[in-house]
C-alpha positions in Angstrom: 105.7 67.1 112.9 102.3 66.9 111.1 104.1 67.3 107.8 106.3 64.3 108.5 103.2 62.2 109.5 101.5 63.3 106.4 104.4 62.2 104.2 104.4 58.8 105.9 100.6 58.4 105.3 101.0 59.5 101.7 103.8 57.1 101.0 101.9 54.1 102.6 98.7 55.0 100.8 96.9 55.2 104.1 95.1 58.5 103.5 91.4 58.6 104.1 89.7 61.5 102.4 86.3 62.7 103.4 84.5 64.2 100.4 81.7 66.6 101.4 80.2 69.8 100.1 81.0 72.8 102.2 81.0 76.6 101.8 84.3 77.9 100.6 83.9 81.1 102.6 83.9 79.2 105.9 87.2 77.5 105.1 88.8 80.7 103.8 87.6 82.7 106.8 89.2 80.1 109.2 92.5 79.9 107.4 92.9 83.7 107.0 91.8 84.3 110.6 94.5 81.8 111.8 97.1 83.3 109.4 96.5 86.8 110.7 98.4 85.9 113.9 101.5 85.2 111.8 101.6 88.5 109.9 104.7 90.6 110.0 104.5 94.3 110.8 102.3 96.1 108.2 101.4 92.9 106.3 97.8 92.2 105.5 95.8 89.6 103.7 93.3 90.7 101.1 90.2 88.5 101.4 88.5 87.3 98.2 85.2 89.0 97.4 81.9 87.4 96.4 82.5 83.9 97.6 79.5 83.5 100.0 77.6 81.4 97.4 80.6 79.2 96.4 80.3 75.6 97.6 83.0 73.0 96.9 82.7 69.2 97.0 86.1 68.2 98.2 88.0 67.1 101.3 87.8 70.1 103.6 90.8 69.2 105.8 93.0 68.7 102.8 92.0 72.1 101.3 92.5 73.7 104.7 96.0 72.2 104.9 96.9 73.4 101.4 95.6 76.9 101.7 97.2 77.3 105.1 100.5 76.2 103.7 100.3 78.6 100.7 99.3 81.6 102.9 101.9 80.8 105.5 104.6 80.6 102.8 103.4 83.9 101.4 103.7 85.6 104.8 107.1 84.0 105.5 108.6 85.0 102.1 107.1 88.5 101.8 108.4 91.7 103.4 106.8 93.8 106.0 104.1 96.3 104.8 103.0 94.0 101.9 99.7 92.6 100.9 98.9 88.9 100.2 95.9 88.5 97.9 93.6 85.5 98.1 91.5 85.2 95.0 88.8 82.8 93.9 88.0 82.3 90.2 85.0 80.4 89.1 85.9 78.8 85.8 84.0 76.4 83.5 85.4 73.2 85.0 87.3 74.3 88.1 87.2 76.7 91.0 90.7 78.2 91.3 92.1 79.6 94.6 95.1 81.8 94.1 97.5 83.1 96.7 99.5 86.0 95.4 102.4 87.6 97.2 105.0 90.2 96.5 107.8 88.4 98.2 111.3 87.1 97.3 110.0 84.9 94.4 111.5 81.7 93.3 114.7 81.8 91.2 114.1 80.5 87.6 116.7 77.7 88.0 115.0 76.4 91.2 111.4 76.5 89.9 111.5 73.0 88.4 112.3 71.5 91.8 109.8 73.5 94.0 107.5 70.6 94.5 110.3 68.1 95.3 110.3 66.8 98.9 112.9 68.6 101.1 113.8 71.1 98.3 114.4 74.7 99.4 115.1 77.4 96.8 118.6 79.0 97.1 117.1 82.3 98.3 115.0 80.6 101.0 117.8 78.7 102.8 118.1 81.2 105.6 114.3 81.2 106.3 113.0 78.5 108.7 111.2 75.5 107.0 111.4 71.9 106.1 110.9 71.9 102.3 108.0 69.4 102.4 104.9 71.6 102.7 104.5 72.1 98.9 105.3 68.5 98.2 102.6 67.3 100.6 100.1 69.8 99.3 100.6 68.8 95.7 100.4 65.1 96.4 97.1 65.4 98.4 95.6 67.6 95.7 96.6 65.3 92.9 95.2 62.3 94.8 91.9 64.1 94.7 92.0 65.1 91.1 92.9 68.7 91.8 96.0 70.7 90.7 98.6 73.0 92.2 100.6 75.3 89.9 102.6 78.5 90.3 104.3 81.3 88.5 107.1 83.3 90.1 109.5 86.0 89.4 112.5 86.5 91.7 112.3 89.7 93.7 108.7 90.3 92.5 106.7 87.5 94.1 104.7 84.3 93.3 101.2 83.2 92.4 100.2 79.7 93.6 96.9 78.4 92.0 94.9 75.5 93.4 92.4 74.1 90.8 89.5 72.2 92.3 87.4 70.3 89.8 83.7 71.2 90.0 82.7 67.6 89.4 84.3 65.4 91.9 85.1 61.9 90.4 85.6 59.0 92.8 
């Protein structure tokens, strides 16, 4: 339901972002803690190292929504006894958050549509979902000058990368 409300707000332009500086470790801790309740048998989330000193100036709720969506998808599309890695890379102009899974991957012919609203890859049709989470995530991030990209190989997994600019421009 929240996804559909988010779509409506995005379409009407009635999204109010709250840009503040916050510790990335706090947000990642909360998202991973919540996601642990969704893990399949033997699945685990590998937490990023050395992020206690990383602060981000961004909309915290938006980043929480995006990271939750990416981790939930990784859990949903990965098999039991697999590891989902969450990495943080401090680059020159961006701080990148990566969610890496070893799940079903996205077929090459479906990859160009993955951020389209309501699109579901051919190999994901039997798994519950609405097909709007990635669309919402990408739109919110782009509204704030951030990026969402991915690479994926069918039957091997996916890497989703959120690029948060270090200098927030209003």
